[in-house]
N, C-alpha and C positions, 0 to 999 in steps of 0.2 A: 445726344446734343453734339452739335458741330463745334469743335474747338477752333477758335480763330487762329489762323497762321499768323505768326508775329515775327518781326525782324529785329535787328540790333539797333535800329534807329533810336528807339526809346532809351537804350543803354547809353548811347552817345549823348543824347539830350539830357538825361537825368544825371549822368556823371558830371556834365558841365555845370548843371544847376547846383548839384551838391557841392561842387567846388566853390561856388559863390558863398556858401555858408561859413567858410573858414574866416575866422576873425570877426564875424558879424554877430550881432545879438539875435538869438533865436528864442527869446523869452516867451513869445507867444505860442511856440510849439509845445512848450511844457511850461512852466511859469517861473523860470529860474531866478529872475531878479527880485530885489526887495519890493519894489513898487508893483511888480507884476506877480507877486507870490499868490498862488492859488489860481484856480480856473477863472477866466473872465466870465462875467455874466453875459448872456446873449444880448446882442444889441437890438435896436428897434427895426432894422430892415425886414426881418421875418414877420414882425407883428403888425406892420402898417404898410399901406401902399401896395398891397399884394393883389394880384388879379386871380389868385387861386380860389376857386369856389369849392367849399366843403359843406356837406349837409349838416343840418341840425341833428345831433345825436343825444339830446338831453335824455338822461335816464338810462342810456345804454352803457353796459360794462364791457370793457375790452381787456383781454390778457395778452401780454407780450412776453415771450420767453427768449432769453439770451444767456450766453455764458459769461457776459461781461460782469466784472466786479470792480470795486474801488472807483477810481476817477472815471473810468470808461462808463460804468453804470451810472454814476452821478451825472455825467454830461449827456448821456442818452436820455436820462430821466427829464432833463430840461427840455429836450425835443418833445417828449410825450406830454409834458405839462403845457407846452404851447398848443399842441393838438387838442388837449382838453379845453383850453381857454377858447379856442376857435369853434369847437363843435358842441361843447357841453357834455361830452362823454366822460366817463370815469375809466382811466387806464391804469392797470396794475402791472408792474414789472415782476415777472416770474423768474427767479434765478434758476438756471439750468446747469446741468453737469455735462462734461465731455464724456463720451461722444453724444452730442445733442440729439442725434437720430435715435439712439437708444432711449434717451430721456423722453423724447416725444412718443416713441412706441409705447412706453409704459403709460403715459398720459392717455393716449388714444385707446389702449386696451382697457383702461379704467373708465372710459367714457367722458374724460374731462380734458380734451386737448386745448391748448391756448388758441386764441384767435389768430395770432401772428407769431412767427418764430424768426429769429435772426440766425441764418445758417452761415457758418464761416468756411464752408467747403463746397466747391462745385459738385464734388462727389456726393455730398449730403443732399443737395437738391435733386440730383439724379436718383438717388436711392429712395428719397421720400416720394418723388413722383412715381417711381416704379411700384411703390406700395399703395399708390392712389390716395395718398394722404393730402395732397396739395390741391388747392383751387386755383384755376387760372386767374390772372389779373383781369380786372374789369376794364371797360372802355375808358373810364376816366384816368385810371393809372396807366393804361396803355398809351393814352394821348400824352401824358407827362413824359413817359419813357421815350416816345418818338421825338418829342421836342427837345429833351434835355440830355439824352445819352447817345454815344456813338454805338454803331452796330455791334462792335466787339463786346461791350459791356452788356448789351441787351442779350446777345447770344449766350453769354455765360449764365444768364438766368433763365434760359429756355431749355426745354427737353423735347426732342422730336417735333420741333416747330411750335410748341405751345409755350407761351410766356408765363412763368411762375414766379420768378424772382425779380426783386428790385434791389440792385446793388447800391446800398446807401453809403457805405464806408469803404475806402480804399487804403492801401498802404504801399510804401516803398520799402521792401525788405532787403535792401542791399546797401546798408550803411554800417559803418563802424564808428562808435562813439568813443572818445578818449578823455582821460583826465589830463588836462593841459599842464598842471603843476608837475605831475609825475613824468610827463614827456620832457618838460624843460629841465627837471632835475637830472634826468638821464642823458640829456643832450640828444634826444630822439627827434626824428622828423617824420612827417606823414608819408607812408609808403604808397606807391601806386601800383606795384606788382606784388604777386604772392611771394616771390623771392625776397623782395624788400620788406614785406610784412614780417617774414620770419626773422630777418636780420634785425628789424626794429624790436621785435619781441626779445631777442637775445640781448640787445643793448639795454633794454629796460630791466631785464632780469639781472644783468650785471650791476645795475645800480641798487639792487636790493629790493626791488618791487616785482611781484609776480605780474607778468604782462597781460594775461588774458583771463577774463571772467566769463564762464560758460554756465548757462542755466540748464544743465543737463537733466534736471528732474522733470522738466517739461520737454518731452520728446520732439515736439514740433520745432524747437530751436535747432536741434541737430539736423532735422530734414532741411532747414533753411541753409545751414552751413553746406550740406552736400549739394543742394540745388544751385547755389551761387557758384560753387567750384565747377559743377558739371556744366552749367550753361556757358560759362566763360571758356572752359577747356574743350568740351565736346561740340559746342555750337548749338544753335536753335533747332536745327532739323533733328538731331539726335535727341534733344530735350523733348521735343514734341512726340517723338516715337516712344521714348521711355515712359512718358506721361500716360500714353495710351496702351502701354504694354505691347507695342508692336516689335520691340526688341526686348530681350531678356535681361534680367538683372545680373546675369553671368557674362554679359557683353564686356568686351575689352575696354570700352569707354567707361564703364562703371568701375572696373579694376583700376583704371588710371585715376579716376576721381577720388576713390577711397585711398589710394596710395598717396595722393597729394594731401588729403585731409589728415592722414596718419603722420604727416610731417609735423603737424601741430599736436594732434592727439597722442602721438607716440612719445611726446616729451612732457611728462606730467609736471615737471618743474616750471613749465611755461603756463600752467593752468591753475587758477586760484583753487587751493585745496586739493590739487591733483585730480585724478579721475574720480575717486571716491567722493571728494568734496563737491565736484561739479555735479555729480549725479544726485546729490542731496540739496542742490541749490535750485530754487525755482526762478523763473525768468525775472520777476520784479526785483528779487534780491540780487540777482546777477548784475542788474543795472545800478541799484542804489549802493551796493558795496564798491562799485567803481568810482563813485563820486562822494564818498565819505572817507575821512581820514587824511584830508589835505593831500600832500604829495606822497603819502604812504598808504594808499588804498590797498584793499585786498587784491584788486586787479586794476591794471592801468587802462585796459581797453575792453569794450563789450560790443559784440556784434548783434544787431537787430534793427528793426525798422524805425521809421519816423515816430511811431507811437512810443518809443522808448523815452521820448521827451516828457511824457506824463509821469513816468517813474523818476526821472531826474528831478522833476519839480518837487518831489517829496524829500529831496535832500536840500542842503543849503547851497549847492553848486549853482552858479549862474551860467546858463547856457549861452555860448558865444564867448565866454571868458574862461570859466573854469571847465566847462564841458564843451568840447568841440567834436566835429564829425568829418569823416572822409568817406568816399565811395569804397565799396568792397573792392579789394585789389584785383587787378587783372591776372588771371591764371593763364589764359590764352591771349588772344590778340587784344581783347577789349574787356573792360570791367563789365560785370553782369548787372542787370537790373531785373529783379523778380518782384512782381506785385502780388497783392492779395486783396481780399475784400470780404465784406459781410453783406449778405442779401436777405431782405425781408420777404417772407412767403406767408400765404394765408392758408390756414388749416380749417377755417370755417368760412363759408360763403355768405357772410353777413354784410349788411350795409356799413357797419363800423369797421370791419376788417378791410373792406375795399377802400373806404375813405382814408384809412391810415396808410395803406399802400400808396394811394394817390399823393398824400402829404409827403411821405418819405421819398417819392420820386421827384418832388419839386425842389427848386432852389431855396424855398422858404425854410424847409426843414434842415437842409444842409448848412444854411447860414448860421443856425443856432450853435451847432457843435463846432463849426469852423471858428466861430468867435471865441469858443472856450479853449481852443488849441489842441494839439495832439491828434489832428484829424485831417484827412485828405478826402475830397469828394470827387467821384468820376462824373458829377453833374456839370456839363459844359456851360450851363447857363447860370451857375452860381457866380455872383459878382465877386471877383477876387478881393475886393475891399473888405469882404467878410472875414478874411484871414487877418490875424493880429499883427503881422509884420511883413516886411518885404521878402524875407527869406522864405517864409511859408508860402507867400503868394507866388514866388518864382518856382518852388517845387510843385505847387498845384498847377501852375501854368504849363510846366513841362509835361506833367501827366496828361493834361488835356490835349496839348499839341501833338503828343505821340499818337493820338487817335486810337487805331486798333493795333498799332505796332508795339506790343508789349508781350511779355511772357508772364503768365499767371502761375502762382505757386503750384509746383508740380504735385505735391502731396495732397493739396486741396482739390486737384482734378481727379484723384483716384478714388476707388471705392473706400468709404470711410473705415471699413474694417481693416484695410491695409494702410491707408495714408493718414488716418485721423483718429486712432483709438489708443488711449494711454495703455501702456503695458503690452501692446500687441503690434504685429506688422512692422512697418518701417520705423515707427517710434522706438519699439523695443529693440529691434535689430541694431539701430544706430546707438542706442544706449549701451548695448553689449559691446559694440565696436569701440565706443569711447573707453570702455573698461579694458578691452583687449584689441588695440588697433593693429596688432600683427596678424590677426586672423581675417585677412581680407577675403580669401576664398570661402571660408566658412560663413562670413557675413553675407557674401553674394548668394551663396546657396540658400541661406535662410530667407533672404529677401525674395528670391525667385520663387521659392516654395510657397511663401505666404501670398505673394502677388498672384501667382497662378490660381490659387484657391479663391482669392477675393474676386478676381475678374470672371471666374466661372459662376460665382453665386449671383 
């Protein structure tokens, strides 16, 4: 697959938009306010006045596999329910485990693959296509993609010129959320550079609150830390080269990025629970523990994407008042913006599977989850009024206006055995690095050895 070359224009745009969130209510991104508590029900635009034609599928059963749980699963199920209502099909959500390619391989070997799978990595699409598991999108879905998606997002779902994936959900993975009461209590202000970020962390620590919550039990959060630092510090050209293993993980640019990350990871007093505690903390808990306990949370800041709002909504914190957000601080000249996404692929070439791909490529489907919050769509024809507030609309607008000028999550572009497998590859190496951030050379050697093996397979 051709990886689209991207520039820093998206970083500038998204950093500006993210700045607009400060002091504004973000309740629709996650549901922090009292009257907005809980996910909003999908509104009528997706259900009426649509020009999307879907076939009658009465009596047909469709299985959809995804790794989503909790609120994400609930909101995606609302999308599937609307598809059922329009077509008469019966759709079953199949909970999958990471790495989803391994899960699918087991299902295929047993003769019972799902009709559709939601793949969270570009590398997973490539691997599944190489195994000849995937079915190309049909003409109806292709038409929706041509009408609703920029070429960059379409390319991410294609392998060797054949379109397999429909990117349904996107994410901005360059945000740091913070407990406003803890900041005010410490007299801390929002940092814009990495140096200021570390100073802010020390200021908060001096107030008696541990500054940073890290969900280290989920290795993907650590890859996101590395990628944001690397993109800002090494630049987009090096980022693209490392993503394709055109330069080695022993490169000096990786040494520099790990050295920078060690400025945080090397001070366990700045991390909630220290390294051992972080390695036992899953991502959802890393968020919720930041926004419980008033001005004395377990951690005052937590790094992750816009989807963190879903987890904040599980606390009593009101987003925009109690929970605020700022762009990932600039390590180099500019703040980074790393995006990610989930693509739908068909494992069965059935009428129902193709119809669901067509639906997911349409603005009708995107509008349902957009209305529920905690969601960004790369669909350029989704009416921005589908988002529940102005801040979410501005973030979505910036994503669309960036066109193809964005950087996709590096680990998601890599072979899944290296960039997307719990306990292995990059996830494991960075977990070990969190435990022992002094071992930069050893970490690089392990990363390079695992990457070389994965790219050869």
